[in-house]
N, C-alpha and C positions, 0 to 999 in steps of 0.2 A: 371492430378491432381485428387485425387478420389473425388468423391461425398461428402462424409462426411466433408472432409478437406474444400470442396466450401462452403458447408452450413454454416460450423463452421465460415470461413472467413466473410461470408455473414453477418452473425448472430453478429460478432463482430464489423464489420463497423456500423450496422444499432445501436447498443449499444453504438459505440463511438459517432456517430453523435447525438444520443438522449444526452450522458452527455455533450458533448461540447456545445450543443443547450441548455440544461437546467442544467446549471452549479451549482446553488443552490439546486435544487433537487438530483441531482446526489450526490452532497457532502453530504447532510443532510441524505440521504440514506446510503451513503458508513459509515457514522457517526453512525447511529442506527444499522446498522450490525455488528459494532465494539462492539458497547454496548450489542447487543445480544450473540456475541461469548463470550465477558468476562463474562457474566452472566452464561452462559454453562460451563465456565470454573470453576467459582466460585462453582457451585453445582456440579462438577465434583470431586473438592476439598473435599466437605462436603459427597460425596458419598463413597470415599476411608478412610473416618473415620474408619468404621468397620475392615478394613484391617490393619490398624496401631496398633501394638503391644506396644509400649512405650506411656507415657502420653506426654512426650515432644513431640513426632513426631505429636501426635493427636492434640497438642495446636498449632502446626506450621500448621497442614491441616485447623484448625480452622480460625486461622488469615490470611492464604492464600485465604481461602474461601471468609472471611468476605471483604478482600481487594477487591478481583474482583467482588463480588456481588454489595459491594459499590460503585465501581466506576462504574460500569455498569448502576444501577441504575442513577447516576447522569449524566451519558450519556443518557441514555434515556429518564430520565424527562425533560433534559434540551439540545437537542440536537444542538441548535445552538451556546450557550456557548460552549458547547465541540467542534463544529466544528469550532470554532474560536479559541481554546486552541490547537485543533489537527495541524490546519494550520501552528501555531507559531513551533511547534513541528516538523513538514514535511519540514519547512523552514531552520530550524537548523539542522535537520539530512542531508536534502542534502548539504549544505553549508559544513558540516564536511566530507561527502562523496567525494565530490568535490576537498577538499584540500588534501584527502588520495589518490584519483585517478590521482592528479597531482603529487605526491611524488612516486607514484608507476610507473608512466609513465616517471618522471624524472630519476629513477634509474634503469629502463628496458631497454635493448638495445634488439632489434629485429623489426620485420614488424609492430608489434601491438603497439609500444610504441607511434607513433603518434597519433593515434586512442584513445589512453588510455590518453594522454594529452588533447586530444580534448574532451572526454567524461567529464575530471576532469574540464575543462572550464567550459563546458556547463552547466553542475550540480552544480557546485559552483556559476555560476551567478545565475541559477534559485533559489537556496536557500537563496542567498543574497537579491533578489528583493522580494522573500516571505516574508524574515525577516524585511527588510527597509519598504515594504507597509503595513504590519501587523499592526493594525488588518483590514484596510480596504479591503483589497484583499480576507478576509476568506470566504466572500458568493459565489466566484467563483472560487477560484483556486483550491481547492480540486476538485470539478469535472470536472475541464477543464484539468487538470493534468491528471486524470483517464481516460478521455476520448481519450487524445493524447497518454495514453499509451494502451488502448483498440485499436486504429487504427494501432500502431506501430505491434501490436500482430496479426492483420487481416492481414498486408502486410506480415509479416513472415508466415503466413498460405498459402498465395498466391504465395510466392516467394520461398518458401522451396522445394527441389528436392522430388521428388515423390519417395517413398520407392518401391523397386522392387517388392514387393507383391502386390502393387496396381497399377502395370504399366499392360497395355494391352497386 
């Protein structure tokens, strides 16, 4: 395994452990990060105003920019309430994704059909748990799920085959 991949894997493990041990902090930081991204997207819409030729196109750019910036400010001013809302959104998203994966697995023939069904079951259960426990799970769920995702990414770094260019 290449040294860069090993370093990336170790950093992902460290970040995963921090996210799982400090789920409220990591979830809140994720929420604030999303607010910052939304604000940047809103500013980007305003910067595009000069390149729009028509009045209607400019109006839509202004409205989109205001929507992005307004939502971003709401998230940045009150990240805890935003985290609570985001947890419900993620729960519904996972629930719907799980149902779709179940449908895909049920209609697919092949070696991966069983894994697709398993993915659907696990994803739907996670989504359902988030929705049923909402809002009490909001202070830990996003950070914990993010940490688990980081850990799985780290495992992928350690388990993936080394490309021929990195082999000695």
